[in-house]
C-alpha positions as CSV (number, residue, x, y, z in Angstrom):
1,M,0.0,0.0,0.0
2,G,2.8,2.4,0.8
3,N,4.5,1.8,-2.5
4,L,1.3,2.5,-4.3
5,L,0.9,5.8,-2.4
6,Y,4.4,6.8,-3.4
7,I,3.8,6.0,-7.0
8,I,0.6,8.0,-7.1
9,A,2.5,11.0,-5.5
10,V,5.2,10.8,-8.2
11,I,2.7,10.6,-11.0
12,L,0.8,13.6,-9.6
13,I,4.0,15.6,-9.3
14,I,4.9,14.8,-12.9
15,G,1.4,15.8,-14.0
16,W,1.8,19.1,-12.1
17,L,5.1,19.9,-13.7
18,I,3.7,19.1,-17.2
19,G,0.7,21.3,-16.5
20,F,2.8,24.1,-15.0
21,F,4.8,24.4,-18.1
22,A,1.9,23.9,-20.5
23,Y,-0.4,26.5,-18.8
24,S,-3.4,24.6,-20.0
25,A,-4.9,23.0,-16.9
26,G,-5.4,26.1,-14.8
27,G,-6.2,25.7,-11.1
28,M,-6.4,21.9,-11.3
29,I,-2.6,21.7,-11.4
30,H,-2.3,23.2,-8.0
31,I,-4.9,20.7,-6.6
32,L,-2.7,17.9,-8.0
33,L,0.3,19.4,-6.3
34,V,-1.4,19.6,-2.9
35,I,-2.6,16.0,-3.2
36,A,0.9,14.8,-4.2
37,L,2.5,16.6,-1.2
38,I,-0.1,15.1,1.2
39,A,0.6,11.7,-0.2
40,I,4.3,12.1,0.3
41,I,3.9,13.4,3.8
42,V,1.6,10.4,4.7
43,R,4.2,8.1,3.2
44,V,7.0,9.6,5.3
45,I,5.0,9.5,8.5
46,Q,3.9,5.9,7.9
47,G,7.5,4.8,7.1
48,R,8.9,6.3,10.3
49,S,6.2,4.9,12.6
50,A,6.7,1.4,11.2
51,I,10.4,1.3,12.3
């Protein structure tokens, strides 16, 4: 489950970068960035608590 969350976060960040440079997705890109950052933070927190 953790690996899936990390993969989704990476895909969202890549989508944000593409949209940021293309200027075609508008405000949706910022929503993707926020979701990706939340996913990464959750992954880091879960990884540290499991040790």
